C-alpha positions as CSV (number, residue, x, y, z in Angstrom):
1,M,0.0,0.0,0.0
2,T,1.3,3.4,-0.9
3,V,1.3,6.0,1.8
4,L,0.0,9.4,0.9
5,R,2.3,12.2,1.9
6,T,0.8,15.6,2.8
7,N,3.7,18.0,2.7
8,Q,5.2,18.6,-0.8
9,D,2.1,17.2,-2.6
10,L,0.0,20.1,-1.3
11,D,1.8,23.0,-2.9
12,P,-0.4,25.0,-5.3
13,A,1.4,24.0,-8.5
14,R,1.2,20.3,-7.6
15,L,-2.5,20.6,-6.6
16,R,-3.4,22.3,-9.9
17,E,-1.7,19.5,-11.8
18,V,-3.5,16.8,-9.7
19,F,-6.9,18.5,-9.8
20,G,-6.4,18.7,-13.6
21,I,-6.6,15.0,-13.9
22,Y,-10.4,15.2,-13.3
23,P,-12.2,16.7,-16.3
24,S,-14.9,19.2,-15.8
25,G,-17.5,20.9,-17.9
26,V,-17.2,24.5,-18.8
27,V,-19.9,27.2,-18.5
28,A,-20.3,30.8,-19.3
29,V,-21.8,32.9,-16.5
30,A,-23.1,36.3,-17.7
31,A,-25.5,39.2,-17.1
32,L,-26.2,42.7,-18.1
33,V,-24.5,45.1,-15.6
34,D,-25.1,48.8,-16.1
35,G,-26.6,47.9,-19.5
36,A,-23.6,46.0,-20.8
37,P,-22.8,42.2,-20.9
38,V,-20.4,41.1,-18.2
39,G,-19.3,37.5,-18.0
40,L,-16.7,34.8,-17.3
41,A,-16.0,31.2,-18.0
42,A,-16.1,28.7,-15.1
43,S,-14.9,25.1,-15.1
44,S,-16.3,24.3,-11.7
45,F,-20.0,24.1,-12.5
46,T,-22.1,21.3,-10.9
47,S,-25.7,20.4,-10.1
48,V,-26.4,20.6,-6.4
49,S,-30.1,20.1,-5.6
50,L,-33.4,19.3,-7.3
51,D,-35.6,20.7,-4.5
52,P,-34.9,23.5,-4.5
53,P,-33.3,23.6,-7.9
54,L,-29.7,24.7,-7.3
55,V,-26.4,24.6,-9.2
56,S,-23.0,26.0,-8.3
57,F,-19.7,27.2,-9.6
58,S,-16.6,28.4,-7.8
59,I,-14.9,31.7,-8.5
60,A,-11.4,32.9,-7.4
61,N,-11.6,35.5,-4.7
62,A,-9.1,37.5,-6.8
63,S,-11.6,37.7,-9.7
64,K,-11.9,41.2,-11.0
65,T,-15.2,40.3,-12.9
66,W,-17.2,38.7,-10.0
67,P,-17.7,41.9,-7.9
68,D,-19.4,43.5,-10.9
69,L,-21.3,40.3,-12.1
70,R,-22.7,39.6,-8.6
71,R,-24.5,42.9,-8.6
72,A,-26.9,41.6,-11.3
73,S,-30.4,40.5,-10.2
74,H,-30.2,37.5,-12.6
75,L,-27.3,35.5,-14.0
76,G,-27.3,33.5,-17.1
77,V,-25.4,30.2,-17.2
78,T,-24.7,28.5,-20.5
79,I,-23.3,25.0,-20.8
80,L,-20.7,25.3,-23.5
81,A,-20.4,22.9,-26.4
82,E,-17.2,21.4,-27.8
83,H,-17.0,24.2,-30.5
84,H,-16.8,26.9,-27.8
85,S,-13.1,26.5,-26.8
86,T,-12.3,29.9,-28.4
87,V,-15.3,31.5,-26.7
88,A,-14.2,30.1,-23.3
89,R,-10.7,31.6,-23.8
90,Q,-12.3,34.9,-24.9
91,L,-14.5,34.9,-21.7
92,A,-11.3,34.6,-19.7
93,G,-9.5,37.4,-21.6
94,A,-9.8,41.1,-22.0
95,V,-13.0,42.3,-20.3
96,E,-13.9,44.7,-23.1
97,R,-13.7,42.0,-25.8
98,R,-15.4,39.0,-24.0
99,F,-18.6,39.1,-26.1
100,D,-17.1,40.3,-29.4
101,G,-18.8,38.2,-32.1
102,V,-20.6,36.0,-29.6
103,P,-24.3,35.7,-30.2
104,V,-26.1,36.2,-26.9
105,T,-29.6,36.7,-25.6
106,A,-30.6,38.7,-22.5
107,T,-33.7,38.2,-20.5
108,A,-35.9,41.0,-19.3
109,D,-34.2,40.5,-15.9
110,G,-30.7,40.7,-17.4
111,A,-29.5,37.1,-17.5
112,V,-27.3,36.7,-20.5
113,T,-26.8,33.3,-22.3
114,L,-25.0,32.2,-25.4
115,D,-27.5,31.4,-28.2
116,D,-25.7,28.2,-29.3
117,G,-24.9,26.6,-25.9
118,L,-26.0,23.1,-25.0
119,A,-28.3,24.5,-22.2
120,Q,-29.1,27.9,-20.8
121,F,-30.2,28.7,-17.2
122,D,-31.7,31.8,-15.8
123,T,-30.6,32.0,-12.2
124,T,-30.4,34.1,-9.1
125,I,-27.8,34.0,-6.4
126,H,-29.0,31.7,-3.6
127,D,-25.8,31.9,-1.4
128,E,-22.1,32.6,-1.5
129,I,-19.8,30.5,0.6
130,L,-16.2,31.5,1.2
131,A,-14.0,28.5,0.7
132,G,-10.2,29.2,0.9
133,D,-9.0,31.2,-2.1
134,H,-12.4,30.7,-3.9
135,T,-16.0,31.5,-3.3
136,I,-18.6,28.8,-4.0
137,V,-21.6,30.5,-5.6
138,L,-25.0,28.6,-5.2
139,L,-27.5,29.6,-7.9
140,H,-31.2,29.1,-7.7
141,L,-32.7,28.1,-11.1
142,I,-35.5,30.2,-12.4
143,A,-35.8,28.8,-15.9
144,V,-33.9,26.2,-18.1
145,R,-33.7,25.6,-21.8
146,R,-32.0,22.7,-23.6
147,T,-30.6,22.9,-27.1
148,A,-32.2,21.1,-30.0
149,L,-28.8,19.7,-31.2
150,T,-29.1,16.0,-32.0
151,D,-25.7,14.9,-30.7
152,P,-24.3,17.6,-28.5
153,S,-20.9,17.2,-26.9
154,P,-20.0,19.5,-24.0
155,L,-16.7,21.4,-23.8
156,V,-14.5,19.9,-21.1
157,F,-11.5,21.3,-19.3
158,H,-8.9,18.6,-18.6
159,R,-5.2,18.8,-17.8
160,S,-5.2,22.6,-18.5
161,R,-6.7,22.1,-22.0
162,F,-10.1,22.3,-23.6
163,G,-11.4,19.1,-25.1
164,R,-14.6,17.1,-25.7
165,V,-16.3,14.0,-24.3
166,Q,-15.5,11.0,-26.4
167,P,-18.7,8.8,-26.8
168,G,-18.2,5.3,-25.5
């Protein structure tokens, strides 16, 4: 049996490498803030509860975008498809160019979603939980829409790269 060591294996660079072994889906989180779309890409999205309907994502406490985005009354969440790797990078890049050429729709309440995502959610913030250098954001689902694509494949983040799910 191999003994797990807890000293050198817990440095941030090593943890990032090990955490990267586990693939995760990628979403866009966006809203209208002061009349303009504000958004980011997150690879920590997960379902949480059916009753009440909750999902979550985690955001770095150092995020420059989250303080503005969290002011919105509604947040749009879009599950990104395999063809969205460029959009995901764009959403992590220069703030003023994040939505350049990206077709989006905004609800009357300001939730912004990508038109060609696999699924879109209209949400409100249910809770925020400080968790080390990140904040876990719990979102309450208000509405959901699924794409009509016949064989959608989600965008995944794995080993610090974007990829796709390979059907079995």
